[in-house]
N, CA, C and O of each residue as an XYZ file, in Angstrom:
476
protein
N      -3.446     13.978     -7.106
C      -3.394     12.538     -6.901
C      -4.579     12.092     -6.050
O      -4.888     12.698     -5.025
N      -5.231     11.028     -6.490
C      -6.363     10.458     -5.769
C      -6.113      8.972     -5.543
O      -5.455      8.320     -6.353
N      -6.637      8.439     -4.443
C      -6.482      7.023     -4.129
C      -7.368      6.177     -5.029
O      -8.472      6.577     -5.399
N      -6.862      5.000     -5.373
C      -7.617      4.040     -6.176
C      -7.721      2.747     -5.367
O      -6.713      2.205     -4.913
N      -8.949      2.260     -5.193
C      -9.194      1.067     -4.386
C     -10.079      0.090     -5.159
O     -10.669      0.433     -6.184
N     -10.154     -1.131     -4.640
C     -11.195     -2.055     -5.068
C     -11.755     -2.706     -3.812
O     -11.467     -2.256     -2.703
N     -12.548     -3.757     -3.968
C     -13.203     -4.351     -2.805
C     -12.232     -5.019     -1.845
O     -12.600     -5.300     -0.705
N     -10.991     -5.282     -2.280
C     -10.017     -5.950     -1.423
C      -9.061     -4.998     -0.727
O      -8.478     -5.353      0.297
N      -8.888     -3.787     -1.264
C      -7.957     -2.871     -0.627
C      -7.394     -1.840     -1.572
O      -7.999     -1.508     -2.591
N      -6.210     -1.332     -1.214
C      -5.576     -0.253     -1.960
C      -4.953     -0.769     -3.252
O      -4.209     -1.750     -3.244
N      -5.261     -0.103     -4.356
C      -4.729     -0.439     -5.675
C      -3.566      0.478     -6.026
O      -2.533      0.012     -6.504
N      -3.725      1.786     -5.792
C      -2.686      2.747     -6.138
C      -3.196      4.159     -6.055
O      -4.099      4.465     -5.276
N      -2.604      5.034     -6.875
C      -3.037      6.429     -6.912
C      -3.024      6.911     -8.353
O      -2.237      6.440     -9.174
N      -3.905      7.852     -8.647
C      -3.926      8.418     -9.991
C      -2.713      9.316    -10.177
O      -2.285     10.000     -9.247
N      -2.163      9.307    -11.387
C      -1.057     10.215    -11.699
C      -1.458     11.202    -12.785
O      -0.930     12.312    -12.843
N      -2.389     10.802    -13.646
C      -3.004     11.720    -14.611
C      -4.466     11.319    -14.766
O      -4.815     10.147    -14.619
N      -5.316     12.297    -15.064
C      -6.745     12.023    -15.220
C      -7.333     12.875    -16.325
O      -6.863     13.977    -16.608
N      -8.378     12.337    -16.946
C      -9.184     13.091    -17.902
C     -10.638     12.719    -17.636
O     -10.926     11.963    -16.708
N     -11.548     13.242    -18.439
C     -12.960     12.911    -18.260
C     -13.239     11.434    -18.509
O     -14.159     10.869    -17.919
N     -12.459     10.812    -19.370
C     -12.718      9.433    -19.779
C     -11.886      8.376    -19.039
O     -12.340      7.246    -18.862
N     -10.669      8.741    -18.606
C      -9.813      7.727    -17.991
C      -8.754      8.342    -17.089
O      -8.580      9.559    -17.038
N      -8.057      7.471    -16.385
C      -6.968      7.888    -15.501
C      -5.807      6.921    -15.642
O      -5.995      5.737    -15.922
N      -4.608      7.440    -15.445
C      -3.424      6.593    -15.373
C      -3.136      6.387    -13.892
O      -3.123      7.343    -13.118
N      -2.906      5.130    -13.498
C      -2.757      4.788    -12.085
C      -1.372      4.205    -11.828
O      -0.909      3.334    -12.564
N      -0.717      4.693    -10.781
C       0.527      4.104    -10.299
C       0.138      3.064     -9.256
O      -0.391      3.407     -8.199
N       0.399      1.795     -9.551
C       0.016      0.710     -8.655
C       0.936      0.653     -7.445
O       2.105      1.030     -7.535
N       0.415      0.181     -6.308
C       1.234      0.131     -5.098
C       2.349     -0.900     -5.191
O       3.317     -0.819     -4.434
N       2.242     -1.870     -6.101
C       3.313     -2.858     -6.234
C       4.397     -2.426     -7.223
O       5.327     -3.187     -7.491
N       4.284     -1.211     -7.767
C       5.314     -0.641     -8.634
C       6.476     -0.173     -7.759
O       6.257      0.398     -6.691
N       7.703     -0.410     -8.205
C       8.859     -0.056     -7.368
C       9.042      1.450     -7.182
O       9.814      1.865     -6.319
N       8.355      2.272     -7.965
C       8.437      3.723     -7.772
C       7.327      4.248     -6.864
O       7.253      5.447     -6.597
N       6.477      3.358     -6.398
C       5.363      3.744     -5.532
C       5.766      3.627     -4.065
O       6.523      2.727     -3.702
N       5.270      4.519     -3.228
C       5.477      4.391     -1.783
C       4.180      4.740     -1.062
O       3.462      5.661     -1.451
N       3.897      3.983     -0.002
C       2.648      4.136      0.742
C       2.948      4.127      2.239
O       3.536      3.169      2.740
N       2.552      5.181      2.964
C       2.679      5.159      4.420
C       1.632      4.211      5.005
O       0.443      4.323      4.708
N       2.090      3.277      5.840
C       1.183      2.277      6.399
C       1.269      2.227      7.920
O       2.229      2.688      8.537
N       0.218      1.646      8.492
C       0.156      1.412      9.934
C      -0.067     -0.076     10.147
O      -0.881     -0.696      9.463
N       0.656     -0.640     11.095
C       0.485     -2.034     11.474
C      -0.708     -2.108     12.428
O      -0.705     -1.443     13.465
N      -1.717     -2.898     12.098
C      -2.900     -2.985     12.950
C      -2.614     -3.628     14.301
O      -3.335     -3.372     15.265
N      -1.575     -4.459     14.393
C      -1.276     -5.155     15.646
C      -0.700     -4.242     16.713
O      -1.163     -4.241     17.854
N       0.314     -3.463     16.344
C       0.986     -2.642     17.359
C       0.921     -1.143     17.078
O       1.535     -0.349     17.791
N       0.181     -0.755     16.044
C      -0.011      0.660     15.677
C       1.283      1.358     15.267
O       1.347      2.587     15.288
N       2.317      0.597     14.895
C       3.566      1.203     14.434
C       3.414      1.657     12.983
O       2.539      1.179     12.260
N       4.270      2.576     12.574
C       4.195      3.168     11.241
C       5.430      2.826     10.426
O       6.529      2.679     10.960
N       5.225      2.704      9.128
C       6.334      2.487      8.201
C       5.892      2.916      6.806
O       4.746      3.311      6.596
N       6.810      2.832      5.870
C       6.508      3.125      4.467
C       6.885      1.891      3.666
O       7.958      1.320      3.858
N       5.991      1.480      2.761
C       6.283      0.335      1.901
C       6.362      0.786      0.454
O       5.733      1.764      0.051
N       7.146      0.050     -0.315
C       7.290      0.296     -1.755
C       7.105     -1.013     -2.490
O       7.227     -2.094     -1.915
N       6.811     -0.895     -3.763
C       6.746     -2.086     -4.598
C       8.142     -2.613     -4.862
O       9.132     -1.916     -4.635
N       8.220     -3.840     -5.342
C       9.507     -4.443     -5.675
C       9.647     -4.526     -7.195
O       8.676     -4.343     -7.929
N      10.863     -4.804     -7.653
C      11.136     -4.831     -9.092
C      10.266     -5.840     -9.834
O       9.862     -5.597    -10.971
N       9.975     -6.975     -9.191
C       9.152     -7.986     -9.861
C       7.655     -7.752     -9.655
O       6.833     -8.451    -10.248
N       7.297     -6.779     -8.822
C       5.893     -6.456     -8.594
C       5.138     -7.460     -7.745
O       3.919     -7.363     -7.611
N       5.852     -8.432     -7.166
C       5.173     -9.467     -6.378
C       4.926     -9.058     -4.932
O       3.956     -9.505     -4.319
N       5.786     -8.219     -4.386
C       5.735     -7.914     -2.961
C       5.791     -6.412     -2.708
O       6.032     -5.610     -3.610
N       5.560     -6.068     -1.454
C       5.850     -4.737     -0.946
C       7.012     -4.902      0.015
O       7.059     -5.873      0.770
N       7.952     -3.962     -0.004
C       9.100     -4.021      0.894
C       9.142     -2.738      1.709
O       8.836     -1.658      1.204
N       9.523     -2.869      2.967
C       9.594     -1.678      3.813
C      10.737     -0.790      3.348
O      11.847     -1.262      3.104
N      10.448      0.513      3.227
C      11.457      1.489      2.831
C      11.872      2.348      4.017
O      12.952      2.940      4.018
N      11.018      2.412      5.018
C      11.279      3.177      6.238
C      10.440      2.558      7.340
O       9.268      2.246      7.134
N      11.038      2.381      8.512
C      10.307      1.836      9.655
C      10.498      2.792     10.817
O      11.609      2.939     11.326
N       9.413      3.449     11.245
C       9.496      4.418     12.334
C       9.858      3.703     13.632
O       9.301      2.655     13.957
N      10.785      4.280     14.354
C      11.256      3.746     15.639
C      11.794      2.321     15.527
O      11.917      1.618     16.530
N      12.116      1.895     14.297
C      12.682      0.566     14.049
C      11.842     -0.557     14.658
O      12.382     -1.583     15.073
N      10.527     -0.365     14.712
C       9.608     -1.367     15.245
C       9.197     -2.311     14.120
O       8.351     -1.972     13.293
N       9.798     -3.490     14.096
C       9.498     -4.461     13.044
C       8.188     -5.183     13.336
O       7.884     -5.484     14.490
N       7.419     -5.459     12.297
C       6.173     -6.206     12.491
C       6.461     -7.695     12.669
O       7.612     -8.127     12.615
N       5.417     -8.460     12.877
C       5.518     -9.911     12.947
C       4.864    -10.502     11.701
O       3.970     -9.892     11.115
N       5.305    -11.676     11.306
C       4.680    -12.366     10.178
C       3.191    -12.537     10.478
O       2.810    -12.978     11.562
N       2.369    -12.185      9.511
C       0.921    -12.274      9.678
C       0.258    -10.960     10.033
O      -0.965    -10.845      9.946
N       1.049     -9.952     10.437
C       0.471     -8.644     10.770
C      -0.167     -8.015      9.536
O       0.326     -8.172      8.420
N      -1.264     -7.305      9.753
C      -1.982     -6.630      8.679
C      -1.561     -5.170      8.598
O      -1.398     -4.506      9.622
N      -1.385     -4.671      7.376
C      -0.998     -3.285      7.137
C      -2.148     -2.542      6.481
O      -2.780     -3.045      5.552
N      -2.413     -1.337      6.976
C      -3.437     -0.465      6.403
C      -2.820      0.897      6.136
O      -1.756      1.216      6.665
N      -3.486      1.698      5.319
C      -2.986      3.051      5.078
C      -3.024      3.839      6.382
O      -3.954      3.701      7.177
N      -2.004      4.665      6.591
C      -1.911      5.444      7.830
C      -2.693      6.745      7.767
O      -3.067      7.299      8.801
N      -2.942      7.238      6.554
C      -3.593      8.536      6.408
C      -2.616      9.691      6.435
O      -3.024     10.843      6.286
N      -1.324      9.411      6.623
C      -0.319     10.471      6.742
C       0.053     11.124      5.423
O       0.587     12.233      5.423
N      -0.213     10.470      4.297
C       0.216     11.008      3.005
C      -0.754     12.016      2.417
O      -0.429     12.661      1.420
N      -1.918     12.173      2.993
C      -2.962     13.091      2.501
C      -3.559     12.632      1.173
O      -4.525     13.233      0.702
N      -3.016     11.596      0.566
C      -3.572     11.044     -0.675
C      -4.500      9.885     -0.346
O      -5.622      9.804     -0.845
N      -4.006      8.984      0.510
C      -4.758      7.786      0.849
C      -5.516      7.982      2.156
O      -4.909      8.314      3.174
N      -6.827      7.783      2.143
C      -7.562      7.821      3.412
C      -7.020      6.736      4.346
O      -6.467      5.735      3.891
N      -7.180      6.940      5.631
C      -6.641      5.970      6.581
C      -7.467      4.684      6.608
O      -8.643      4.664      6.246
N      -6.815      3.626      7.045
C      -7.426      2.324      7.330
C      -7.923      1.541      6.115
O      -8.861      0.752      6.234
N      -7.312      1.748      4.958
C      -7.598      0.911      3.792
C      -6.586     -0.239      3.801
O      -5.388     -0.005      3.960
N      -7.055     -1.467      3.633
C      -6.158     -2.622      3.628
C      -5.102     -2.493      2.540
O      -5.408     -2.162      1.395
N      -3.855     -2.759      2.913
C      -2.739     -2.698      1.970
C      -2.137     -4.083      1.767
O      -1.996     -4.535      0.631
N      -1.781     -4.764      2.860
C      -1.147     -6.066      2.718
C      -0.966     -6.796      4.025
O      -1.371     -6.329      5.090
N      -0.341     -7.967      3.914
C      -0.079     -8.834      5.060
C       1.405     -9.179      5.066
O       1.958     -9.578      4.041
N       2.048     -9.027      6.220
C       3.484     -9.285      6.359
C       3.752    -10.784      6.206
O       3.115    -11.609      6.859
N       4.711    -11.123      5.327
C       5.036    -12.534      5.095
C       6.473    -12.897      5.467
O       6.791    -14.077      5.613
N       7.347    -11.895      5.621
C       8.750    -12.155      5.948
C       9.299    -10.968      6.721
O       9.082     -9.815      6.349
N      10.020    -11.265      7.811
C      10.646    -10.206      8.605
C      12.130    -10.529      8.746
O      12.495    -11.620      9.185
N      12.990     -9.571      8.371
C      14.433     -9.701      8.523
C      14.897     -8.673      9.560
O      14.074     -8.019     10.200
N      16.215     -8.535      9.722
C      16.756     -7.637     10.742
C      16.356     -6.182     10.547
O      16.099     -5.477     11.522
N      16.299     -5.721      9.293
C      16.049     -4.297      9.075
C      15.003     -4.011      7.998
O      14.882     -2.873      7.544
N      14.255     -5.017      7.592
C      13.183     -4.796      6.617
C      12.161     -5.921      6.722
O      12.384     -6.928      7.394
N      11.036     -5.726      6.043
C      10.041     -6.793      5.946
C       9.416     -6.787      4.557
O       9.473     -5.790      3.836
N       8.823     -7.913      4.200
C       8.080     -8.055      2.948
C       6.615     -8.308      3.271
O       6.286     -8.949      4.270
N       5.746     -7.796      2.413
C       4.309     -8.024      2.568
C       3.712     -8.382      1.217
O       4.216     -7.970      0.173
N       2.637     -9.150      1.249
C       1.839     -9.432      0.061
C       0.667     -8.474      0.043
O       0.065     -8.203      1.082
N       0.342     -7.965     -1.121
C      -0.813     -7.069     -1.225
C      -2.101     -7.877     -1.111
O      -2.131     -9.065     -1.433
N      -3.160     -7.223     -0.653
C      -4.472     -7.862     -0.632
C      -5.097     -7.871     -2.014
O      -5.889     -8.756     -2.338
N      -4.748     -6.902     -2.816
C      -5.295     -6.796     -4.166
C      -4.576     -7.786     -5.079
O      -3.349     -7.887     -5.051
N      -5.335     -8.505     -5.877
C      -4.777     -9.396     -6.887
C      -4.656     -8.595     -8.182
O      -5.649     -8.379     -8.877
N      -3.448     -8.157     -8.503
C      -3.243     -7.288     -9.661
C      -3.372     -8.033    -10.992
O      -3.435     -7.401    -12.046
N      -3.411     -9.346    -10.955
C      -3.636    -10.128    -12.170
C      -5.120    -10.307    -12.466
O      -5.489    -10.803    -13.530
N      -5.965     -9.906    -11.529
C      -7.407    -10.058    -11.691
C      -8.090     -8.781    -11.204
O      -8.840     -8.801    -10.228
N      -7.826     -7.690    -11.883
C      -8.304     -6.377    -11.465
C      -9.337     -5.882    -12.470
O      -8.986     -5.360    -13.527
N     -10.613     -6.050    -12.134
C     -11.680     -5.675    -13.060
C     -12.222     -4.275    -12.801
O     -12.238     -3.434    -13.700
N     -12.660     -4.028    -11.582
C     -13.281     -2.750    -11.251
C     -12.522     -2.065    -10.129
O     -12.099     -2.701     -9.163
N     -12.357     -0.764    -10.272
C     -11.721      0.037     -9.231
C     -12.570      1.274     -8.975
O     -13.459      1.622     -9.752
N     -12.267      1.917     -7.872
C     -12.969      3.142     -7.501
C     -11.923      4.197     -7.151
O     -10.946      3.901     -6.463
N     -12.122      5.402     -7.613
C     -11.238      6.516     -7.289
C     -11.884      7.287     -6.154
O     -13.045      7.686     -6.244
N     -11.117      7.499     -5.069
C     -11.665      8.195     -3.906
C     -10.744      9.331     -3.488
O      -9.545      9.320     -3.768
N     -11.325     10.296     -2.822
C     -10.587     11.469     -2.363
C     -10.422     11.394     -0.855
O     -11.368     11.063     -0.139
N      -9.235     11.697     -0.375
C      -8.993     11.741      1.057
C      -9.608     13.005      1.623
O      -9.625     14.041      0.960
N     -10.113     12.925      2.847
C     -10.766     14.089      3.470
C      -9.757     15.080      3.990
O     -10.134     16.114      4.542
């Protein structure tokens, strides 16, 4: 698995590859999960895509430290697939035990991507 990015942030990860093309699991897919770090307070959590593909929802929040609306999320580097500090999304809603974020990548306007390897 390799990380897939564009100029705005994290797109997803490769699931199969050949010389000519790759199949990518997008981060807004409900079967995708990404370890993230909140840039504001350095807390860690895991986000997943939602059924409608519009948002990311927290699946695990370390130490139950909820973010604030407007906080920026980046890759934590903990998954060994995604290099650290790639933009993932912005928190738009915080509830008692979960939060929602919007991705930085516009998946309806995805022209060019880059496949990168984590160090």
